[in-house]
C-alpha positions as CSV (number, residue, x, y, z in Angstrom):
1,X,-7.2,-32.8,-42.3
2,X,-10.9,-32.4,-42.3
3,X,-11.0,-30.7,-38.9
4,X,-10.0,-27.2,-37.8
5,X,-8.2,-26.7,-34.5
6,X,-9.4,-24.0,-31.8
7,X,-6.5,-23.0,-29.2
8,X,-6.8,-20.7,-26.4
9,X,-4.2,-19.6,-24.1
10,X,-3.7,-18.6,-20.4
11,X,-0.6,-17.1,-19.8
12,X,0.8,-16.7,-16.2
13,X,3.6,-14.0,-15.6
14,X,5.1,-12.8,-12.8
15,X,5.4,-9.1,-12.2
16,X,9.2,-8.9,-11.5
17,X,9.5,-5.1,-11.5
18,X,8.4,-4.3,-8.2
19,X,10.3,-4.4,-4.7
20,X,7.7,-6.2,-2.8
21,X,4.9,-8.9,-3.1
22,X,1.4,-8.2,-4.1
23,X,0.0,-8.4,-0.6
24,X,2.9,-8.3,1.6
25,X,6.1,-6.8,2.5
26,X,8.3,-9.8,1.5
27,X,10.9,-9.1,-1.1
28,X,10.0,-9.8,-4.7
29,X,13.2,-10.8,-6.1
30,X,14.5,-14.5,-7.4
31,X,16.7,-16.4,-5.2
32,X,18.2,-19.8,-5.3
33,X,17.9,-19.9,-1.5
34,X,14.8,-21.5,-0.4
35,X,12.1,-20.1,1.9
36,X,14.2,-16.6,2.3
37,X,11.4,-14.1,0.8
38,X,8.5,-14.8,3.3
39,X,6.6,-12.8,5.5
40,X,3.7,-13.9,8.2
41,X,0.9,-12.7,5.7
42,X,2.1,-15.0,2.8
43,X,1.4,-17.9,5.3
44,X,-1.8,-16.8,6.0
45,X,-0.7,-16.6,9.7
46,X,-3.6,-15.4,12.1
47,X,-3.8,-11.7,12.6
48,X,-2.4,-11.0,9.3
49,X,-4.0,-8.6,6.7
50,X,-3.0,-8.2,3.0
51,X,-2.3,-4.7,1.8
52,X,-2.2,-3.9,-1.9
53,X,0.9,-3.4,-3.7
54,X,0.3,-0.1,-6.0
55,X,3.2,-0.6,-8.2
56,X,1.9,-3.8,-9.1
57,X,-1.8,-2.5,-9.9
58,X,0.1,0.2,-11.8
59,X,2.4,-2.5,-14.1
60,X,-0.9,-4.4,-14.4
61,X,-2.8,-1.3,-15.8
62,X,0.1,-0.7,-18.0
63,X,-0.3,-4.4,-19.6
64,X,-4.2,-3.8,-19.6
65,X,-3.7,-0.6,-21.8
66,X,-1.1,-1.7,-23.9
67,X,-3.6,-4.9,-25.0
68,X,-6.5,-2.1,-25.6
69,X,-8.4,-3.6,-22.9
70,X,-11.2,-1.8,-20.7
71,X,-10.1,-1.0,-17.5
72,X,-12.7,-1.1,-14.5
73,X,-14.0,1.9,-12.3
74,X,-13.4,-0.1,-9.3
75,X,-10.8,-2.6,-8.5
76,X,-12.1,-5.8,-6.5
77,X,-10.3,-8.9,-5.3
78,X,-11.9,-12.3,-4.8
79,X,-11.0,-15.5,-2.9
80,X,-10.5,-18.6,-5.3
81,X,-10.8,-21.5,-2.6
82,X,-9.2,-24.6,-3.1
83,X,-6.5,-27.0,-1.4
84,X,-3.1,-27.7,-2.5
85,X,-0.1,-28.1,-0.4
86,X,1.5,-25.2,-1.9
87,X,-1.2,-22.7,-1.3
88,X,-0.8,-22.1,2.6
89,X,-3.9,-20.0,2.7
90,X,-6.0,-22.6,1.3
91,X,-7.3,-19.9,-0.8
92,X,-5.8,-17.7,-3.8
93,X,-6.3,-13.9,-3.7
94,X,-7.3,-13.3,-7.5
95,X,-10.0,-11.4,-9.7
96,X,-12.7,-13.3,-11.3
97,X,-16.2,-11.8,-11.6
98,X,-16.8,-8.7,-9.2
99,X,-17.3,-6.4,-11.5
100,X,-14.7,-6.8,-13.8
101,X,-10.9,-7.9,-13.5
102,X,-8.0,-5.2,-14.3
103,X,-8.6,-5.5,-18.1
104,X,-11.5,-7.0,-20.2
105,X,-12.0,-7.5,-24.2
106,X,-8.8,-6.4,-25.6
107,X,-7.0,-7.6,-28.7
108,X,-3.6,-7.9,-29.9
109,X,-1.8,-8.0,-33.6
110,X,1.0,-10.1,-33.8
111,X,3.3,-11.7,-36.4
112,X,3.5,-15.2,-37.4
113,X,5.4,-16.6,-40.4
114,X,5.5,-13.0,-42.0
115,X,1.8,-12.8,-41.5
116,X,-0.3,-10.4,-39.2
117,X,-2.8,-12.3,-36.9
118,X,-5.1,-10.9,-34.4
119,X,-6.2,-12.7,-31.2
120,X,-9.0,-11.3,-28.8
121,X,-8.1,-11.2,-25.2
122,X,-10.8,-12.0,-23.0
123,X,-9.6,-10.7,-19.7
124,X,-6.3,-9.8,-17.8
125,X,-6.2,-10.0,-13.9
126,X,-3.9,-9.7,-11.1
127,X,-3.6,-12.6,-8.7
128,X,-0.8,-13.7,-6.0
129,X,1.3,-16.8,-7.1
130,X,1.2,-20.0,-5.3
131,X,4.2,-21.6,-3.7
132,X,6.6,-24.1,-5.7
133,X,6.9,-27.8,-5.1
134,X,10.0,-29.6,-5.7
135,X,9.6,-33.5,-6.3
136,X,12.2,-36.3,-5.2
137,X,12.1,-39.7,-5.0
138,X,12.2,-39.6,-1.4
139,X,9.4,-36.9,-1.2
140,X,8.5,-33.5,-1.9
141,X,9.5,-29.8,-0.7
142,X,7.7,-26.9,-0.6
143,X,9.6,-23.5,-1.6
144,X,7.2,-20.7,-0.3
145,X,9.6,-17.6,-1.9
146,X,6.9,-17.7,-4.8
147,X,4.0,-17.5,-2.8
148,X,2.2,-14.0,-3.1
149,X,4.5,-12.9,-5.8
150,X,2.2,-10.6,-7.9
151,X,1.1,-12.6,-11.0
152,X,-0.8,-11.4,-14.3
153,X,-2.8,-13.8,-15.8
154,X,-4.0,-13.3,-19.5
155,X,-6.9,-15.2,-20.8
156,X,-7.4,-15.3,-24.8
157,X,-10.1,-16.4,-27.0
158,X,-9.7,-19.7,-28.7
159,X,-8.3,-17.7,-31.7
160,X,-5.1,-19.7,-32.7
161,X,-5.3,-22.3,-35.2
162,X,-1.8,-24.1,-34.9
163,X,1.2,-24.3,-32.6
164,X,3.2,-21.9,-34.3
165,X,0.5,-19.2,-33.8
166,X,0.3,-19.6,-30.1
167,X,3.8,-19.6,-29.7
168,X,4.0,-16.4,-31.8
169,X,1.8,-14.7,-29.6
170,X,3.4,-15.9,-26.6
171,X,6.7,-14.6,-27.8
172,X,5.2,-11.2,-28.7
173,X,3.6,-10.9,-24.9
174,X,7.1,-11.6,-23.5
175,X,8.2,-8.9,-25.6
176,X,5.6,-6.4,-24.3
177,X,6.3,-7.4,-20.7
178,X,9.8,-7.0,-20.7
179,X,10.0,-3.5,-23.0
180,X,7.1,-2.2,-20.7
181,X,9.4,-2.9,-17.6
182,X,6.5,-5.2,-16.1
183,X,8.5,-8.3,-16.0
184,X,11.6,-10.0,-16.9
185,X,9.6,-12.9,-18.1
186,X,12.4,-15.4,-17.8
187,X,10.9,-19.0,-18.3
188,X,14.1,-20.1,-16.6
189,X,13.2,-18.5,-13.1
190,X,9.8,-19.5,-13.5
191,X,8.5,-16.2,-14.4
192,X,6.1,-17.5,-17.2
193,X,3.8,-20.6,-17.4
194,X,0.9,-21.5,-19.6
195,X,-2.2,-23.3,-19.6
196,X,-3.2,-24.3,-22.8
197,X,-6.9,-25.3,-24.3
198,X,-7.1,-27.4,-27.3
199,X,-10.2,-28.6,-29.1
200,X,-11.1,-29.6,-32.6
201,X,-14.4,-29.4,-34.9
202,X,-15.4,-30.2,-38.2
203,X,-13.9,-28.0,-41.0
204,X,-15.9,-25.3,-42.3
205,X,-18.2,-25.3,-39.2
206,X,-19.3,-21.6,-38.0
207,X,-16.5,-21.1,-35.2
208,X,-18.2,-18.1,-33.7
209,X,-20.7,-20.2,-32.1
210,X,-19.4,-22.2,-29.0
211,X,-22.0,-25.0,-29.5
212,X,-19.8,-26.0,-32.6
213,X,-16.6,-26.4,-30.7
214,X,-15.3,-29.8,-29.8
215,X,-14.5,-31.0,-26.1
216,X,-12.2,-28.8,-24.6
217,X,-8.9,-30.1,-23.2
218,X,-6.7,-27.9,-20.9
219,X,-3.1,-28.8,-20.5
220,X,-1.9,-27.1,-17.2
221,X,1.6,-25.5,-16.3
222,X,3.6,-25.8,-19.5
223,X,6.7,-24.0,-18.6
224,X,8.5,-23.3,-21.8
225,X,7.5,-22.1,-25.1
226,X,9.1,-25.2,-26.8
227,X,7.0,-27.3,-24.1
228,X,4.0,-25.3,-25.6
229,X,4.6,-25.9,-29.1
230,X,5.1,-29.8,-28.5
231,X,2.1,-30.1,-26.2
232,X,-0.4,-28.5,-28.4
233,X,1.1,-30.9,-31.5
234,X,0.8,-33.9,-29.5
235,X,-2.8,-33.1,-28.3
236,X,-4.0,-32.1,-31.7
237,X,-2.8,-35.6,-33.1
238,X,-4.1,-37.3,-29.8
239,X,-7.8,-36.0,-30.4
240,X,-7.4,-36.4,-34.3
241,X,-6.7,-40.2,-33.5
242,X,-9.6,-40.5,-31.3
243,X,-12.0,-39.0,-34.0
244,X,-10.5,-41.4,-36.5
245,X,-11.2,-44.6,-33.7
246,X,-14.7,-43.1,-33.2
247,X,-13.9,-42.4,-29.5
248,X,-13.8,-38.7,-29.5
249,X,-17.3,-38.1,-28.8
250,X,-17.1,-40.3,-25.4
251,X,-14.2,-38.0,-24.2
252,X,-14.9,-35.6,-21.1
253,X,-13.9,-32.3,-20.8
254,X,-10.5,-32.8,-18.8
255,X,-7.3,-31.4,-17.5
256,X,-4.2,-32.9,-18.5
257,X,-0.5,-32.1,-17.9
258,X,2.4,-32.0,-20.3
259,X,5.1,-34.7,-19.4
260,X,8.4,-33.7,-21.3
261,X,10.1,-36.7,-20.7
262,X,7.7,-38.9,-22.8
263,X,6.6,-36.1,-24.8
264,X,2.9,-36.8,-24.0
265,X,-0.2,-35.1,-22.4
266,X,-1.4,-36.9,-19.1
267,X,-4.9,-37.2,-17.7
268,X,-5.1,-35.6,-14.1
269,X,-8.7,-34.8,-13.6
270,X,-12.0,-33.8,-15.2
271,X,-12.2,-30.2,-15.7
272,X,-13.2,-28.1,-12.9
273,X,-15.8,-25.6,-13.4
274,X,-15.7,-22.0,-11.7
275,X,-18.6,-22.7,-9.3
276,X,-16.3,-25.3,-7.7
277,X,-13.7,-22.9,-6.5
278,X,-16.8,-21.1,-4.6
279,X,-15.1,-17.6,-5.2
280,X,-16.4,-14.7,-2.9
281,X,-15.0,-10.9,-2.5
282,X,-12.1,-10.9,-0.4
283,X,-13.2,-9.2,2.7
284,X,-10.0,-8.0,4.1
285,X,-9.4,-5.7,0.8
286,X,-12.0,-2.8,0.2
287,X,-12.8,-2.0,-3.5
288,X,-10.3,0.5,-5.0
289,X,-11.2,3.5,-6.8
290,X,-9.5,3.7,-10.0
291,X,-9.2,7.6,-10.8
292,X,-9.2,8.9,-14.3
293,X,-6.2,11.2,-13.5
294,X,-4.1,7.9,-12.4
295,X,-5.2,6.2,-15.4
296,X,-4.3,8.9,-17.8
297,X,-1.0,9.5,-16.1
298,X,-0.5,5.9,-16.7
299,X,-1.5,5.7,-20.3
300,X,0.3,8.9,-21.2
301,X,4.0,7.4,-20.2
302,X,3.4,4.0,-21.6
303,X,6.9,2.9,-23.0
304,X,8.2,2.5,-26.7
305,X,7.6,-1.2,-27.4
306,X,9.3,-3.4,-29.8
307,X,6.9,-2.9,-32.4
308,X,7.6,1.0,-32.2
309,X,11.3,0.6,-32.2
310,X,11.3,-1.9,-35.2
311,X,9.3,0.7,-37.1
312,X,12.0,3.6,-36.1
313,X,14.8,1.0,-37.3
314,X,13.4,0.4,-40.8
315,X,12.1,3.9,-41.5
316,X,14.6,6.3,-40.1
317,X,17.8,3.9,-40.3
318,X,17.2,2.1,-43.4
319,X,17.9,-1.3,-41.6
320,X,16.1,-4.4,-43.1
321,X,13.2,-5.9,-41.9
322,X,14.8,-9.3,-40.8
323,X,17.8,-7.3,-39.1
324,X,15.1,-5.2,-37.4
325,X,13.1,-8.2,-36.1
326,X,16.3,-9.5,-34.6
327,X,17.4,-6.3,-33.1
328,X,13.9,-5.9,-31.1
329,X,13.6,-9.4,-30.1
330,X,15.5,-8.7,-26.8
331,X,15.2,-5.5,-25.2
332,X,18.7,-5.4,-23.7
333,X,19.9,-6.1,-27.4
334,X,17.7,-3.0,-28.6
335,X,19.0,-0.8,-25.8
336,X,22.6,-1.7,-26.8
337,X,21.7,-1.1,-30.5
338,X,20.2,2.4,-29.5
339,X,23.1,3.6,-27.2
340,X,25.7,2.7,-30.5
341,X,23.5,5.0,-32.4
342,X,23.3,7.8,-29.7
343,X,27.3,7.3,-29.6
344,X,27.6,8.3,-33.4
345,X,27.7,4.9,-35.0
346,X,26.5,4.5,-38.5
347,X,23.1,2.5,-37.9
348,X,23.9,0.0,-40.6
349,X,27.3,-0.6,-39.3
350,X,26.3,-1.3,-35.8
351,X,23.3,-3.5,-37.0
352,X,25.7,-5.8,-38.8
353,X,28.1,-6.1,-36.1
354,X,25.4,-6.8,-33.4
355,X,23.3,-9.1,-35.6
356,X,26.2,-11.0,-37.0
357,X,29.1,-10.9,-34.8
358,X,27.6,-10.2,-31.3
359,X,24.5,-12.2,-31.2
360,X,26.4,-15.2,-33.3
361,X,29.2,-14.9,-30.3
362,X,26.6,-15.0,-27.5
363,X,24.9,-18.0,-29.0
364,X,28.1,-19.8,-29.4
365,X,29.2,-18.9,-25.9
366,X,25.8,-19.5,-24.3
367,X,25.6,-16.1,-22.8
368,X,23.3,-12.9,-22.6
369,X,24.1,-9.5,-23.5
370,X,24.5,-8.6,-20.1
371,X,27.0,-11.2,-19.5
372,X,29.8,-9.7,-21.6
373,X,32.6,-6.9,-21.2
374,X,32.1,-5.4,-24.6
375,X,30.3,-2.0,-24.1
376,X,28.3,0.0,-27.0
377,X,31.1,2.5,-26.8
378,X,33.8,0.0,-27.2
379,X,31.8,-1.2,-30.3
380,X,31.2,2.0,-31.9
381,X,34.8,2.8,-31.4
382,X,35.8,-0.3,-33.1
383,X,33.5,0.6,-36.0
384,X,35.4,3.9,-36.3
385,X,38.7,2.4,-36.3
386,X,37.5,0.1,-39.6
387,X,35.6,3.1,-41.2
388,X,38.8,5.2,-40.9
389,X,40.6,2.3,-42.1
390,X,43.1,2.0,-39.5
391,X,42.5,-1.6,-39.2
392,X,41.1,-4.2,-41.6
393,X,37.7,-6.1,-41.3
394,X,39.4,-9.1,-40.5
395,X,41.6,-7.7,-37.7
396,X,38.5,-5.7,-36.3
397,X,37.0,-9.5,-35.8
398,X,40.1,-10.4,-33.7
399,X,39.9,-7.6,-31.9
400,X,36.1,-8.0,-31.3
401,X,36.6,-11.4,-30.0
402,X,39.2,-10.0,-27.3
403,X,36.8,-6.9,-26.4
404,X,34.2,-9.4,-25.5
405,X,36.0,-11.4,-22.9
406,X,38.4,-8.9,-21.6
407,X,36.9,-5.6,-21.4
408,X,40.0,-3.6,-23.0
409,X,39.6,-0.9,-25.1
410,X,39.8,-1.6,-29.0
411,X,42.4,0.9,-29.4
412,X,44.5,-0.7,-26.8
413,X,44.5,-3.8,-28.1
414,X,45.1,-2.4,-31.7
415,X,48.4,-1.0,-30.0
416,X,49.4,-4.0,-28.1
417,X,49.2,-6.3,-31.2
418,X,50.7,-3.8,-33.5
419,X,47.7,-4.0,-35.8
420,X,47.4,-0.5,-36.8
421,X,46.8,-0.7,-40.6
422,X,49.2,0.7,-43.0
423,X,47.5,3.2,-45.4
424,X,50.7,5.0,-46.3
425,X,50.5,4.5,-50.2
426,X,54.3,5.4,-50.9
427,X,55.2,2.6,-48.5
428,X,52.8,0.2,-50.0
429,X,54.4,1.3,-53.3
430,X,57.9,0.2,-52.1
431,X,56.6,-3.3,-50.9
432,X,55.0,-4.0,-53.8
433,X,58.0,-3.3,-56.0
434,X,60.1,-5.5,-53.3
435,X,57.7,-8.2,-53.9
436,X,57.7,-8.1,-57.6
437,X,61.5,-8.0,-57.5
438,X,61.6,-11.5,-55.9
439,X,59.0,-12.9,-58.2
440,X,59.9,-12.5,-61.8
441,X,58.7,-15.7,-62.9
442,X,55.1,-14.4,-61.5
443,X,55.5,-11.2,-63.5
444,X,56.0,-13.5,-66.5
445,X,52.6,-15.6,-65.9
446,X,50.9,-12.5,-65.3
447,X,52.1,-11.1,-69.0
448,X,50.9,-14.6,-70.3
449,X,47.3,-14.1,-69.3
450,X,47.3,-15.2,-65.6
451,X,45.8,-12.1,-64.0
452,X,44.9,-14.2,-60.8
453,X,48.5,-14.2,-59.8
454,X,47.8,-10.8,-58.4
455,X,46.1,-12.4,-55.5
456,X,49.2,-14.3,-54.6
457,X,51.4,-11.0,-54.9
458,X,48.9,-9.1,-52.8
459,X,49.1,-11.9,-50.1
460,X,52.9,-11.4,-50.1
461,X,52.5,-7.5,-49.4
462,X,50.0,-8.5,-46.4
463,X,52.5,-11.2,-45.4
464,X,55.5,-8.6,-45.3
465,X,53.4,-6.2,-43.6
466,X,52.1,-8.8,-41.0
467,X,48.5,-7.9,-42.3
468,X,48.6,-4.4,-41.4
469,X,48.5,-3.1,-44.9
470,X,45.4,-2.0,-46.1
471,X,43.9,-4.5,-48.4
472,X,42.3,-2.4,-51.0
473,X,45.3,-0.2,-51.5
474,X,47.7,-3.1,-51.6
475,X,45.5,-4.7,-54.4
476,X,45.2,-1.5,-56.2
477,X,48.9,-0.6,-55.9
478,X,50.0,-4.4,-57.0
479,X,47.7,-4.0,-60.0
480,X,49.1,-0.5,-61.0
481,X,53.1,-1.5,-60.3
482,X,52.7,-5.1,-62.3
483,X,51.6,-3.0,-65.3
484,X,54.6,-1.1,-65.3
485,X,57.1,-4.0,-65.7
C-alpha cells in the first residue's frame, strides 16, 4: 500500500460508579425499564437548575491523572447547542474551550500484538449523555433514562495506523476504567461508544504537519470494539478505492455511520465544525475551583491497574506473561485470582485452574465469573485436595464442574461420590497382585518385551478401585510387582 493511515478516536464512556446523574438527583443505574430514572432537570423543565455531582468530577479527575493529563485550576462547563429528538434541553452541558477541560495533553502506552505503542491524548472532558432512541418499522421511541448520565469523552490524536492498534487501545482504556472503579465499561449496557476519524496520506510524508493529512472522515456512534475494527478496515479500503479511481480529492470532510448489517459506512452529513454548535459558558453552573489538596488526595489514592497487577504476577508469582495477560484482562478475574492467593493457594496452580478450566467453562457456558457459584475458597480447597493426593487430577475436573453450578464444597462432593483417592501403598500392592494373578498371559507378554502392557494392568487397578487409586503410586507399584514375577 502506497499510503499511510491516520486514525483518531473519540471514546465515550459512561461513569457508572456514581449513585446519581451528573447534574440531577436521578439514579445512575442501568435498567431495562424505560423512562424510570428521570428527574425534571433531565428534561429541562422550567425552573430547574443543574447541580454538579462531585463524585463524577472525582472519577473524571482519576482518569485524567492515570492518563498523565494536565488538570485545570478551575472547572468550567459549557452549552453545546444543537437540536435532536433525544436531547430534551436543545443543548448538551459539556466542556470544550473555557479554559481547559478536566484533562489535557496526556499519553498512554499500550500493547498491540506484543509491541508497545504510545498514543497522545488531546483531551478528556466530562459531559452529560443524551437520551437513547429505539427505532421500529412503525416509528421511534425515546428512552430518557440515559439523559444526564455522566459521560467521559476521551479524544486522541491521530496516532493509530491500523484497526488492530485502535482496538488494542480501546481494550486498554476499558481495563483502566474498570480497574479504577470509574465505569463497568459494558458495551452491552450502552456504556461505551466510539467515534472514529479515518484519513489516508501519501506514504513517507511528514505526518506531524496536519496540512499533509488527507480528508478526514468521521464515523459516528460505533457501539462495539468489533464494530470499530470492521468500520476502520472498511473505511480505509473505501478511501483507497477513491484514490485509485481518482475521486479522492473530490471527497468532502464528512460524517458517516457504521451499518452492521451491510458492513459498510453510510454518508450522513458534511462535517459540522465546532463554531456551528455555538458554545458558550453554562450560566447556571459557576466555575469550580479544584484545590491542590483535593487533587493530591485523589492522586495519592489511585488504584492498582491491570499493568501493575500483571507485573506483580510475573515478577512475584512466577506466572508467564501469557497467563498474566489473561488473568488481568477482566478485573473480576484478577480479583478472584488474588483472593485465591490470599487464601493460601499456590499461585501457579491457581493460575492454571483459572486460565484453563474456569475461563474455558465460562466461555463455553457464555457466563461471567460473577454468574457462577464457585468461590475462591472452593477453588483453593479443590487445589489442596489434589496437592495432598486425596483426589486425582481427573477427579478434580469432575468435582470442579459440579462446584461451578451447584455451589457445593469440593470435600462434600468427594465424600458423596466416594472419590477420595486411595494412597495406601499396602492396599495398592494387594490389588496389583490380584490383577497380576488374573492376567498371567499379560505377564508373559511383558517378559517377552511388551513393556506397554503395564498401562493395561494399571488400568485394571483403576477399574477395581473405581478410579480412586493414586495413579502414580499404582503405576510404580505395578512396575515393581511385575518385575518380581
